[in-house]
C-alpha positions in Angstrom: -1.6 -20.0 2.9 0.6 -17.0 3.6 -0.4 -14.0 1.4 3.2 -12.6 1.6 5.0 -15.8 0.8 7.7 -15.7 -2.0 8.8 -19.1 -3.0 12.0 -18.3 -5.0 14.3 -15.3 -5.5 14.6 -15.6 -9.3 11.1 -14.5 -10.2 10.3 -13.2 -13.7 9.2 -9.6 -14.2 5.6 -10.7 -14.7 5.6 -12.8 -11.5 6.8 -9.7 -9.6 4.0 -7.6 -11.0 1.4 -10.4 -10.4 2.6 -10.7 -6.8 2.0 -7.0 -6.2 -1.2 -6.7 -8.1 -2.8 -9.7 -6.3 -2.0 -8.1 -3.0 -3.5 -4.8 -4.2 -7.0 -6.4 -3.5 -6.4 -7.0 0.3 -4.6 -3.6 0.4 -7.6 -1.8 -1.0 -9.9 -3.8 1.2 -8.0 -2.8 4.3 -7.8 0.9 3.1 -11.5 0.8 2.7 -12.0 0.1 6.4 -9.3 2.6 7.4 -11.2 5.1 5.3 -14.5 4.3 7.0 -12.8 4.7 10.4 -11.3 8.0 9.3 -14.8 9.2 8.3 -15.9 8.7 11.9 -12.9 10.7 13.2 -13.2 13.7 10.9 -16.7 13.4 9.4 -15.6 14.2 5.9 -18.7 13.8 3.8 -17.2 14.7 0.5 -16.7 11.5 -1.5 -14.2 13.2 -3.8 -11.7 13.4 -1.0 -11.8 9.7 -0.4 -11.6 9.0 -4.2 -8.6 11.3 -4.6 -6.7 9.9 -1.6 -7.5 6.3 -2.8 -6.3 7.0 -6.3 -3.2 8.7 -5.0 -2.3 5.9 -2.6 -2.9 3.3 -5.4 -0.7 5.2 -7.7 2.1 5.2 -5.1 1.4 1.5 -4.5 2.4 0.8 -8.1 5.9 2.1 -7.4 6.4 -1.0 -5.2 6.7 -3.4 -8.2 8.4 -0.7 -10.3 11.2 -0.2 -7.8 11.5 -3.9 -7.3 11.9 -4.5 -11.1 14.4 -1.7 -11.4 16.7 -2.8 -8.5 16.2 -6.6 -8.5 19.4 -7.3 -10.4 21.3 -5.4 -7.7 19.7 -7.3 -4.8 21.1 -10.3 -3.0 19.0 -13.4 -3.0 18.2 -12.9 0.6 16.9 -9.4 -0.1 15.0 -10.6 -3.1 13.1 -12.9 -0.8 12.3 -10.2 1.7 12.0 -7.0 -0.3 8.4 -7.3 -1.4 7.1 -8.4 2.0 8.9 -5.6 3.9 7.9 -2.9 1.4 4.3 -4.1 1.3 3.9 -4.0 5.1 5.7 -0.6 5.4 3.5 0.9 2.7 0.4 -0.5 4.4 1.4 1.2 7.6 2.3 4.4 5.9 -1.0 4.5 4.0 -2.9 4.0 7.2 -0.9 6.8 8.9 -1.6 9.1 5.9 -5.3 8.4 6.0 -5.6 8.8 9.8 -3.3 11.8 9.6 -5.5 13.6 7.1 -8.6 12.8 9.3 -6.9 14.0 12.5 -5.6 17.2 10.9 -9.0 18.0 9.6 -10.5 17.2 13.0 -8.1 19.5 14.8 -8.4 22.2 12.1 -12.1 22.7 13.0 -11.4 22.9 16.8 
């Protein structure tokens, strides 16, 4: 089973939201491990930092389906089939870079 698979381009609004929200679970799972790895890089022991970063990234994650819903009528069928997958993967990479970027900047700030 392919977690990113989209079977048809003419999905309803609720199918788009469900697609994104079901994938929020593995996204948060991966971000948890990235957060743990960033802890070992920068040794941030304040849980509030992780909570705020996690909430912020999840808020931005929500824009994935909001943007898709706004622009889906202007997309070609080919783009409708690829948009969610591409944006999901890009955002996963950006989120990872943000978390590691924060950890590395804090690490170099102390040295």
